[in-house]
C-alpha positions as a printed NumPy array, in Angstrom:
array([[  5.004,  -5.804,  10.913],
       [  1.735,  -7.774,  10.805],
       [ -1.773,  -7.045,  11.917],
       [ -4.783,  -9.275,  12.469],
       [ -8.06 ,  -8.719,  10.652],
       [-11.224,  -8.075,  12.604],
       [-12.31 , -11.724,  12.447],
       [ -8.964, -12.751,  13.963],
       [ -8.258, -15.432,  11.351],
       [ -5.861, -13.798,   8.91 ],
       [ -2.622, -11.918,   9.239],
       [ -1.316,  -9.739,   6.444],
       [  1.915,  -7.774,   6.066],
       [  1.615,  -4.118,   7.022],
       [  4.248,  -1.807,   5.522],
       [  4.836,   1.923,   5.448],
       [  3.95 ,   3.616,   2.16 ],
       [  7.566,   4.622,   1.484],
       [  8.664,   0.956,   1.789],
       [  6.335,  -0.268,  -0.995],
       [  8.173,  -0.828,  -4.278],
       [  7.286,  -1.89 ,  -7.847],
       [  6.406,  -5.585,  -7.968],
       [  4.699,  -5.584,  -4.557],
       [  0.977,  -6.37 ,  -4.529],
       [ -1.872,  -4.482,  -2.87 ],
       [ -5.338,  -6.09 ,  -2.947],
       [ -4.059,  -8.545,  -5.568],
       [ -2.861,  -5.819,  -7.967],
       [  0.797,  -5.121,  -8.813],
       [  2.385,  -1.84 ,  -7.754],
       [  3.979,  -0.211, -10.821],
       [  5.933,   2.642,  -9.242],
       [  7.089,   4.017,  -5.908],
       [  4.932,   6.377,  -3.864],
       [  4.355,   9.693,  -5.682],
       [  3.437,  13.151,  -4.352],
       [  0.031,  14.655,  -5.063],
       [ -1.896,  17.631,  -3.73 ],
       [ -2.437,  17.073,  -0.015],
       [ -0.594,  13.767,   0.258],
       [  0.811,  10.884,  -1.743],
       [ -0.391,   8.005,  -3.912],
       [  0.82 ,   4.555,  -4.977],
       [  0.065,   3.769,  -8.653],
       [ -1.248,   0.271,  -9.413],
       [ -1.101,  -1.772, -12.641],
       [ -4.865,  -1.632, -13.183],
       [ -4.79 ,   2.177, -13.344],
       [ -6.058,   2.808,  -9.82 ],
       [ -4.227,   4.643,  -7.069],
       [ -3.945,   4.041,  -3.349],
       [ -3.971,   7.472,  -1.722],
       [ -2.185,   8.03 ,   1.592],
       [ -1.798,  11.09 ,   3.796],
       [  1.867,  10.592,   4.725],
       [  4.852,   8.466,   3.745],
       [  4.553,   6.733,   7.124],
       [  0.965,   5.552,   6.52 ],
       [  0.693,   1.776,   6.926],
       [ -0.592,  -0.212,   3.932],
       [ -1.595,  -3.899,   3.894],
       [  0.26 ,  -5.8  ,   1.144],
       [ -0.238,  -9.29 ,  -0.27 ]])
């Protein structure tokens, strides 16, 4: 699935959180593990130590 940014120029892949795997990139940073549970939702751990928090496994995330 793809979506178009607000300026209409770029398209980026849009994937469900549970489809994102290690080696994928989000905002230019490598994903280091699959989606993990946390209180009140889930998170995707990134190589730089940050997390992308999502409410459900079906939340759509833009990947590089």
